[in-house]
N, CA and C atoms as an extended XYZ file, in Angstrom:
111
Properties=species:S:1:pos:R:3:atomname:S:1:resname:S:1:resid:I:1 pbc="F F F"
N         1.692       12.773        9.980 N   MET     1
C         1.956       12.451        8.572 CA  MET     1
C         2.328       10.977        8.431 C   MET     1
N         3.259       10.542        9.270 N   ILE     2
C         3.679        9.142        9.210 CA  ILE     2
C         2.512        8.224        9.565 C   ILE     2
N         1.733        8.605       10.598 N   ASP     3
C         0.590        7.788       10.996 CA  ASP     3
C        -0.414        7.678        9.845 C   ASP     3
N        -0.648        8.801        9.161 N   THR     4
C        -1.584        8.799        8.037 CA  THR     4
C        -1.090        7.869        6.936 C   THR     4
N         0.204        7.920        6.644 N   CYS     5
C         0.781        7.060        5.611 CA  CYS     5
C         0.651        5.603        6.025 C   CYS     5
N         0.871        5.315        7.295 N   ALA     6
C         0.762        3.948        7.793 CA  ALA     6
C        -0.674        3.442        7.655 C   ALA     6
N        -1.628        4.294        8.010 N   GLN     7
C        -3.036        3.912        7.895 CA  GLN     7
C        -3.395        3.672        6.429 C   GLN     7
N        -2.904        4.532        5.549 N   LEU     8
C        -3.167        4.382        4.122 CA  LEU     8
C        -2.565        3.079        3.613 C   LEU     8
N        -1.333        2.795        4.050 N   PHE     9
C        -0.657        1.569        3.632 CA  PHE     9
C        -1.453        0.353        4.078 C   PHE     9
N        -1.886        0.324        5.335 N   HIS    10
C        -2.629       -0.821        5.848 CA  HIS    10
C        -3.970       -0.949        5.140 C   HIS    10
N        -4.611        0.172        4.871 N   ALA    11
C        -5.891        0.138        4.161 CA  ALA    11
C        -5.714       -0.439        2.765 C   ALA    11
N        -4.662        0.020        2.075 N   ARG    12
C        -4.392       -0.487        0.730 CA  ARG    12
C        -4.037       -1.966        0.771 C   ARG    12
N        -3.263       -2.358        1.788 N   ARG    13
C        -2.849       -3.758        1.908 CA  ARG    13
C        -4.066       -4.636        2.158 C   ARG    13
N        -4.973       -4.167        3.033 N   ASN    14
C        -6.187       -4.934        3.311 CA  ASN    14
C        -7.037       -5.068        2.056 C   ASN    14
N        -7.136       -3.986        1.290 N   MET    15
C        -7.883       -4.031        0.034 CA  MET    15
C        -7.252       -5.048       -0.904 C   MET    15
N        -5.916       -5.061       -0.957 N   MET    16
C        -5.215       -5.982       -1.846 CA  MET    16
C        -5.483       -7.422       -1.423 C   MET    16
N        -5.478       -7.662       -0.119 N   LEU    17
C        -5.706       -9.013        0.371 CA  LEU    17
C        -7.146       -9.443        0.109 C   LEU    17
N        -8.097       -8.512        0.285 N   ASN    18
C        -9.506       -8.841        0.096 CA  ASN    18
C        -9.846       -9.017       -1.378 C   ASN    18
N        -9.276       -8.164       -2.202 N   GLN    19
C        -9.588       -8.215       -3.641 CA  GLN    19
C        -8.290       -7.984       -4.407 C   GLN    19
N        -7.536       -9.058       -4.589 N   PHE    20
C        -6.205       -8.931       -5.169 CA  PHE    20
C        -6.274       -8.601       -6.662 C   PHE    20
N        -5.405       -7.689       -7.050 N   SER    21
C        -5.259       -7.368       -8.462 CA  SER    21
C        -3.845       -6.863       -8.700 C   SER    21
N        -3.357       -7.001       -9.918 N   LYS    22
C        -1.990       -6.577      -10.221 CA  LYS    22
C        -1.815       -5.072      -10.014 C   LYS    22
N        -2.868       -4.308      -10.290 N   ALA    23
C        -2.787       -2.858      -10.132 CA  ALA    23
C        -2.544       -2.501       -8.664 C   ALA    23
N        -3.305       -3.112       -7.753 N   ASP    24
C        -3.130       -2.836       -6.328 CA  ASP    24
C        -1.749       -3.298       -5.881 C   ASP    24
N        -1.319       -4.467       -6.349 N   ALA    25
C        -0.006       -4.986       -5.961 CA  ALA    25
C         1.086       -4.009       -6.401 C   ALA    25
N         0.958       -3.483       -7.597 N   THR    26
C         1.944       -2.518       -8.103 CA  THR    26
C         1.936       -1.253       -7.262 C   THR    26
N         0.738       -0.781       -6.903 N   SER    27
C         0.636        0.420       -6.079 CA  SER    27
C         1.333        0.218       -4.733 C   SER    27
N         1.120       -0.939       -4.124 N   ILE    28
C         1.757       -1.244       -2.840 CA  ILE    28
C         3.269       -1.240       -3.001 C   ILE    28
N         3.764       -1.858       -4.063 N   GLN    29
C         5.208       -1.907       -4.294 CA  GLN    29
C         5.769       -0.506       -4.480 C   GLN    29
N         5.039        0.351       -5.177 N   VAL    30
C         5.486        1.729       -5.389 CA  VAL    30
C         5.529        2.477       -4.064 C   VAL    30
N         4.477        2.309       -3.254 N   ILE    31
C         4.429        2.989       -1.947 CA  ILE    31
C         5.590        2.523       -1.077 C   ILE    31
N         5.818        1.212       -1.031 N   ILE    32
C         6.930        0.677       -0.239 CA  ILE    32
C         8.250        1.242       -0.757 C   ILE    32
N         8.404        1.287       -2.069 N   GLY    33
C         9.622        1.827       -2.663 CA  GLY    33
C         9.854        3.276       -2.264 C   GLY    33
N         8.783        4.074       -2.228 N   LEU    34
C         8.919        5.482       -1.840 CA  LEU    34
C         9.254        5.613       -0.361 C   LEU    34
N         8.647        4.755        0.468 N   LEU    35
C         8.887        4.841        1.910 CA  LEU    35
C        10.330        4.496        2.249 C   LEU    35
N        10.888        3.522        1.512 N   PHE    36
C        12.242        3.039        1.834 CA  PHE    36
C        13.260        3.503        0.810 C   PHE    36
N        12.949        4.601        0.117 N   LEU    37
C        13.838        5.111       -0.918 CA  LEU    37
C        15.187        5.527       -0.333 C   LEU    37
């Protein structure tokens, strides 16, 4: 489960870096917030 979340996080982060948008940035912030809640 944790590995899957990590892979998803890295995939989303790579997408954000390749094609940055406020929506992706917000999604990343939400995911980080949930992980470190």
